Phi, psi and omega in degrees: 000333187295339182242024183294141180245128185283146179282172186299141186290145176200173179283123175264132172284138177226125180253142180272129180276119182285132178273062185244155179298137188289142177284329183234151179279127177270342187241345180097318184287338178288320175296320182296319179297313180300321183294321184289320180294324182293318183294320180297308185293322178294331196249336190245150173294152181278209190076026187236151173256132176246120175268143178239101190263133176184154180288167182297127179078017179280344174116022181296315178300328181294316178300316179300316180296318177294323178296319178297320180294324180293329182266357182304316188278003184251113189292336181267011179235136175216146177244130177248117184265120178244116180259103183298329181293322179297330184252020180295131179107346179267167170292110196286324179295314178300317180299313183301317183288318179304314181299319182289320182297310182300315180298312175291328177294323182293333182270000184060030170271353179224169175287105193297317181293317183291322180281340173296320175300322178296316184292327178288327174299318177297322184281341182264028175271043179227118182246141177238125177243134178243137176226148185247134178233119174240116180295153178222143179286145173272197187289310182298317179307310185296322179296311180302315177298319180291322182296325182296327184290338182282344188294319176296326181295319179292328181289321177294322175296318177300317180294315179296326186285325179292320180297316184292321181288329174297335183267356180273153176221113004277161177297140181223166178277130179259153176308322184293327177297310184297317180295321181297313179298324182292314181296326183290329186264355181301321179292334178292316179297318180294316180293328179291323179295329174288318189274316188304312177305314182295320180293317174303311186294323181292322180289324177297312176298318173298324180293316181271012172074025178273157178298140176222157178227167180289338181296335181294333183254333189255343186272049181280342182304328181299334182277340182262309184254106186244345179242149176205159167249136188251133169248113184227151174234122184240131183249122186232132180252124181257111177055063184303323182258136172295154177289169181295327177286324178295319180298320182298316190287313183298314189292321180300313187291323180298311176298322174305307184294323192270340191236328193304311190269006187227156179274074179238166176229134179241125175250120175259124181244115179259095186265161169068025177302324179282004186250348180266172180304157182297321181299310184290329179296317180289331179295313189291321180291328173295324174295316175315316189292339182299320186250017170235010183269000186288141177273180184286346189270319181246028176290130175289165185297327185286343185301320183280004185244008184236140182230138181248115181246118181244104169285139180208152172258126185294329179288332178291322186293331182296336180295339177292336177237040182295341178289339175269163182293167190300315173303315182289324178297316176300321180290321184293318184298312183295325177292321182291319176301317179296327182277329189271322193247126175285331181212145179228135176257146177244127172274112187280162176295162179283147178285154184299308180304324184290312188285331175302312180296314181302311188298315180296320181293323173298315180299319180292324180290318178287322183237077186294335189266350191282165180284120184294341178294342182272343183303315183294324177294319174304316179297318179305307183306311181299318180297320182296344189246000175278153182294149184298133174079356182248111184279151175286156174274162172309316180296318173307314182294321177292317178297326181293310180297319175298327172294319178298321181290329175305304186294318183295320174307319183279328187241001181058234181261026180293340182227143183290154183300326178299314183290325173298313179303318179294320176300313185295325177297313182295317184296319179300333176264016179050044182277133172287096184300304182303318175302316178295329172290320181290325184265010174065025177272344179236142355286155183285156190290343178287346178268008184301130185096343180262321176282157179280160182302328181258036183303314177303315178292322179293318177302318179299317181296318179289327180296316180270350178059043177221167182299161184307310181301315180291323179302313179307312183290317177298317181297315187271337191303303186294310180301322174295317179298320184289325178292316179294318185284332182258001177062051176257090193290316181297318181296320182299316180299322181290319181292333184294345181273354177278144172299132180098356182291322180298317182297317177296321182296324178292334179266006183291129182280068180304319180300329184292341183265358184297316193284303191242353181239038189304328179298330174297323173300318179294325175299312182297316177301318180297315176300311186292336183273003180269151182300145171089350180263314175268133179272109188289346181287350186238073177305324181297317174299315182299317185296315186293318176289327176292317182296320176297323174290321181293314178302317179292320181299316188290342177274355180285130177263334181207128184267070182248140004274144180273122173213187184295321179297314178298315181303318178305316179294323175295318169301316174300326176295320181283334177290328181287321189263325181049063187219102180308324180300324180289330177297319182294323179295322174297317179294326180286337185261009178293143185287150178292162180294150182299160177281167182307319185293318183296318178302319183292317189283319192244341180064032189281348180297320183299309177301322180303307180296317179301318179289324174298317182293317183298322184288320178295318180295325176294316177298326181292320181293323177286349179084020181254030183290344178296336181295336182235012177295334177276000172109159179245122175275133182269342181058039186243160170284175177300319182292322177299315182299318182296321184294319179298312180302317182301314182292322178302314180304315181297319189257355179227067190302327182275352172077021187300324183243014178301326188289336185266004177278114183281134180287168167303158179297322176269084188288342181290331182297329179294313174306315179298319181292315174303309187296319178294323173301321181290319183290324181272004176061032176257006184291141180233171180292329178296324176297321176300318174304315180300320182294325177298313179303316182299313187302320184276340182272207188266016186217128177238103172301180178276082187298323178304313183294323174293318183290319179300322184294317176297320180297316184298319182292323181287327180289355179291338178061027182258184181274125179238164179293140187294325179301313179288329173294321174305301182302317181297317175299314180296323179295317177301311175304318183297323190257355187300328180278358179268340181207126186293326173301319180297319183293324180295320182292329176292314178301325176297321174307325182277311184289329182272006170094351184299321181295321178295324180300311187285329173305315177302313184285340181260012188293341176267358180244096186307314183301305183298321179299320177301316186295321181295312177299320186293307181300329180283307184294331178293326180274320184228073183296343184275352172055060174291167175294135189278165166283152184286116176209107180064233181264036185294321183292322178290325176293325181288316180298319179307310185288309189277315187276341184242308189287314182297320189272334184225064189294334183302326184273001180229046182299321179297318177299314181295320175302316175299317184302312178298312178305322179295308175306320183292310179303327182265004178056041182233033183296336173300344177301329182302312182288331177292323178287322180304319186280326190273326190238082184311325181299337187280350194303308181305314187292314183297319178301319180292321171300324178294321178296320184284325182301320188292348171259016181255166177295330177268029177305316186291344177289328183272307185270070180284161177311317181301319180293322182294315180289336178275326188240023184298325181297321180291314180296321180296323189274327187270325179275141171289165188300327178285328171298310182299317176303311187291319177301319180296317186296321179296317182290323181291326180278325187251356188228182176263025188303310183296324182293318184293325181295310187279000176278345177259167180290157176291129180233129183294328182297333181255019179304327178296325176297313180298315179297320180295315179298315179299320184292332185252029169118347185291336182288004174273355179262110184299322177302319176300318183294314176303313180300317182295314182301319181292321176298312176294329178291333182279354180294150171271174180302311179297322174302313180290320176302323179289326176294318175300318181292318183267357188048056180296180184277344174289316175298314176300319178301317179294316176312302183309308182302307182299316180292344179253024173061026173282129179277121181229133180237105180265162187261192184311314174316313180291321177298313185291326180293323176296323178289315175300322177286336171292329178294319182291326183290314182306313184283353182083006178275357174209149175196142176294146181257330191242339191237029180303315185291335182264005189299328183294339177295339182296332186285344185278354178276355178259149173285177188291327176295307183298330179286322178297320176303311178306310185298319174302314181294323181295319179294320178297317182297323180290321177292328178293337180284354177053042179086347178274066187243124175300143179301335182292339182298306179294328180293322184270323190241356184309308180299324187293325186259026170257011180296130186306307186296319178296320179290318182286343180277339175269097195288331193266000189299330182291309187281327186271342188229309185296305187293313178303325174297320180286328181295313187271007184048045173284094183306312183294323178291322181288334170297321174298323176298311182304318182297318177298317181290327179288327175285321180228082189299326185259018183290340177293336178295340185275354183256180177301130193291326184292322181296314181299311182299320179296319173305315183291319179299322180295323178302307184298324178297311176308323185285324185282325184298306184206089182296329180290330182269000186282130183300140187300333182296321179297320178298321178292322175298315183297321178295319178295325181271356179062051177252146186225148186294332180296339181279002186288313187291325184266008186275105178289327177302323188290317183296315177301321176302315179300000000 
């Protein structure tokens, strides 16, 4: 079906399928039920109620019709069909009796004349009364009517009198004139007699507040027309329904006459009982009980000859007891069926194969000219949408096919049957087809392969009842306009995938939005500028849409309201159009800043400024900055201009666009407003921000006057609001560099004590207090005793005696003070105060601690400050704080470069060491500079470093420990030798770096190191065994080199034997180390010396084995010596 091609158009016949009971059974089940019913009636006695159960449209009426047909040829059988639905609204018992009488009379089963009279009596319980009403004049009315007839006579006399009078000289009144006037005025006089009393009475009641009605004035007709004749027609129904007793008597008499004396059978069928109101249905059922209530003992003869057949829908019956809950309604319905019907037949649902054939047959009947290959697709669509396990009824199928026929009558073969069938199913379920098409839930995936390729468009066409092309536009027009105007980018991207999107896009009325809905244009431009909306493969479409946008944009008089969202749309518009002229046009069409009332009520200035900045930044990125270089006019008052400057300060922190904001034409008004605010002490910090913007912008108010006004207010030395003092101080600081006179005035505020006065009053307001302290210390960093002004002495004591001495308890104040210094770029004031006011030292140190953890650390701790004040920082900050500070400076500043730009100074070795330790050693230039500086130290300098373990030595240790290759010259070597002499004698030893001492030898080249090793051995030999243990701890490893040892031929006699003689345990441990590393080394020396050394060891062992130090035992073990060898040792004797 997906590739189906519609046949050539022609006029298609469409037949309506009648929803009437079928004359022939289409499915077999209906006929079987009718046969069973007929067999039951033929073989069983009557007096029974038969239920025929089936859903709506399942074919119950068809079964009744087939049953009726079976008895048509039998004279003694008749079927009376009573359709309750058809008689809904009539008196049902009477209508039922009338139908039965009429039917039996037509069959001649009863006396027609007699029962016609009974039927008429039932029908004549309706009485019609006719009355005629004709108005008649009363006495006053007759008098008034008669007087009106006198008017023509009066007018004639009056006319004649006037002619005669005009011919007389002089003119006089004639009797005809008088008579004519009188006759003419008689009706007026009579009417006045009728009206005036009523009018006076109405006015009197109105005056005294009594109730009045319009009838008091206008119902004068009652005085004129008082008698009448009436014609009316009244219809009265007297007891329209016979009572149950009357019904029983009439029905019994009727059945007796029709059935008692004859072998006849009467089948009563009460159809559509479940379709009428519950009241009517229950009335019929009550009537039913009349002829089903007989017991076995008093049954009339006719009772066994009557059968009652009631077709019903069980769901419909539940409505009769709908006032009860669901479970109770089901229970009552079941009980009613069990009690009412002796036997029930069920009309089963259709089998799939049966209804499929029936359905296709209906299509064939309804659409005889249609392509038969489409019928199966329509059936498949229908089959996929029926509820699971529930087969359609014949009526369902007929109605469905007729609905297909309805659409086909209108559109002929414009749509495939499968698409039509699907649309009908959707509408039957009240599905919003356009919405489903737009959100792509329609057509459903399960219909893949059944629907046509153009199914979406076809469904839209049927939903809007227009041709396909127009339907696409109707379907997409509103959603596309909404998506564009409301900036729904994702929705627009989805819509762009629908057929017809491009056509609709071209027809969007952008120009209609230009006048009052310009924001929609901006939103549309934003949407169209997003990836995935415009198909770049279609440049013609893009060009046409952009041209339409451009034309509409040039027609805009005001892009109101301006905010960041609107600005984004305008930037997108310029990105699409890329036209500097349009950028200028957009700026000219910016709406003016809102009025003061709008600012207060809506807060729109902030949004306006946000939009302006977003637009300006976009223009800058697009290269259209020339559009605003001449400035932006705000169209604002002085207050509006100040408000915009405030918002600019907040939103454009870097001041990129402060310069282009144009002031009002009357600039003096701005100065006046600011000066008034200062004088009235209404100035706020926001106004200070505005002045900062003005300073950088295109406007300079009369700054001196504003500042002088503030100074005069501050000299009053009264109590002021902290917010005003804060703003006043900030304003003075902002303006101080613009006027020397003003700066001098600020100095006077400090020296005369006014600033300390306000510091005292602001001590609970940390921000204001910080401003007072800053302005004071800026002008007098030495903090002298103040002049007496207000509470200046209290302010001085608070600063010097409290904050300076106990900074830990005033952390918030200090934090605000530091922040203020950073904002004002005056962090160097800390060191100015530190140098000028010794009492401030604890507080300044606390400030320095705080600063190192702030973003503006580098502003205080410049490389120059570190190089100049490193000793203070190193001593006052703890090690962690100081290290963290150096790490930050090394990483983020030029500290290292600044250090090695100067000559190496031994006095700053601690700084160099700290820098190296905290990351400076990663800089090769610093390493080279350090090596050169260390290499330039003299012998005495190095000896001093070795003795004191100074920072040059520590710096060297650090470099060597980090595998930096350093080669120092002779002065360093000589210093090591001289220091070793001191160590040998015990006059010197390191306290902190003993474990690192061996690193020092790495600073010598190989030649220098070999020389040092030899000199160390010589120094040890000359000590004659009197060697401090620290010597071996520091140099022992260094003088164990094999080559150095074997080259010293006197080492055994001059060092080993003296150490053994003096029991120098640390020295002997060193000897043990040598022998363990080089077991045959004694063979390299003079044999007599070696033998003497061994003999002495044996002697030590022999003299007092228990007191022999362990190291001697270990040496003996290494040399494999035993005490028994002592007596026979000839070598020993020779040695002696």
